[in-house]
N, C-alpha and C positions, 0 to 999 in steps of 0.2 A: 180221551185219546192218549193222554200222557201216561195213563196207567199201564198201557201196553207198549210203551216206547222202550226199545232196547237201550237207549242212552240215558234212561231215567236213573240208573244206578250211578252214572257219572254225575248227574245233576245233584243227586243226594250227597255224594262225596264232596262236591264243591261247596255245598251249603253246610257242611258239618261245623265249620268255624262259627256259625250263628249260635251254636250252643256252647262254644268254648268260653271259659272264664279265665280271668287273670289270676295267677297264683304266684306268690313270692315265697321262695323256699330258701332254706339254709341247710348246709351240710352239718349233720351232727355226727361226731366220731364216737362210735361204740368200740368196744374192745376188739371186735372181729371185723366190722365192716362200717364204712362211712354210709350214712343214710340221709337222703334229702327229706326234710320235714317242712311242712307248710308253716311259714311264719305269719303271713296274713294273706288275704285274698283281695280281689278288686272291690268286694263289698265294704272293706274297711277304708277305701279311698273316698273321701267326701268330694274332692275335686282336684284337678290338676291344671295349673296355668301353663299353657303351651309356650308362651313367650318368655316367662321368667324361669320355668322349670320347677316352680314351687309346687309341692304336693301337700295337701291337707288331709288328715285322717279323721275318721268319724269319732275316734276315742283316743284317750291317752294311753290305753293299754298297748296299742300298736306301737306308739312312739317309744314307750318304755322297753318294749322287746327289741326294737331296732338298735338301741344303744349298746346291746351286748353282743352284736354280731359283727363279723368282719366283711363278709360278702353276702349279697343277696342275688339269687337267680330268679329271673322273671320268666314265667311260662304263660302261654296262651293255650289252655287245654294241656296237651302233652308236648306241644312245640316249645322248645327253648328259644326265647327271644334274645335275652342279654343277661349279663352279669354286671352288677355294680358294687364297687367297694364302698363301704360305709366310712365316712370321714367326719371329722368335726374340726372346728377352727383352732383347736389346741394341738393338732398334730404337727409334727415337724418333718414329715415325709412328703414326697412328691408322688402323685399318681397321675399318669398321662392317659387315662382311659375313663370311662363313665364312673361317676361317683354319686352316691346319695349323701349329700353333705348336710350335717346338722349345724346350721348357722347359730352360733352362741349369742350373737348380738340381738337377733330377733326371735330366737327359739324355734325357727321354722326349718323344714327340710326342703332341699332343692336337689334335683337331678342336674348335674353339671358335667361338662366334657373332660374335666380334670380337676385336680386339687394341688396347690391352691389356685383359685381362679385368676389371681392377679399375675401369675407367672408370665414372663414376657421374654422368652428366648427362642430363637429360631428352631432349635431341635425339639423342644417340648411342644411348641405351637404346631409344628409340622406333624409330629406324632399324634397329637390330639385330633387334628383334622383327619388324618388317615384312619384312626380308630373310629371316629364319628362316621366316616363314609362306609366303613365295613359293617356297621350296625344299622345303616340307614333304612334298609328294607324292614328289619325287625322293629325298629323304632316307629316306623309308619304304622305297622300292625298294632303296636301298643297304643298309639294315639287314636287310630281308628276304633279300637275296642272301647277306649274311654269315651269317644264320641258317641258310639252306639249306646253306651250306658248313661249318657247325658252328664258326664263328669268333666268336661273341658271348659275352662274359664280363660278368657283372654283379657 
């Protein structure tokens, strides 16, 4: 009966995200045009700890590539979810939006709402909370995709 249903195309469109995959891209500047290039995919994520923000990769090749980029754009299929600035504990700058921080004390990577994490002033705290709220829907999609792939650890 569903084969002849006029709304079947709508159902098919709604389920397209089932085949979508996580892609993490960087912009590479060429002489004529900046081009987004895949840095790594969801396949390179071993697991993600939703409570700490820690992300573990399946290999060291991925982590060595991340060290050389400034911003990473996350996509679910063709949908842009969020952009994260890559930081490390030796930076002297402040970022009040999503970061992928390389913690030099334990050598691990963490998604955090800003850098440095210990900053405690009303302006930065408010801005970080506002930016977190702006990306809340996209972040939930990211987490749901990781859940579908069995990569969430708590």
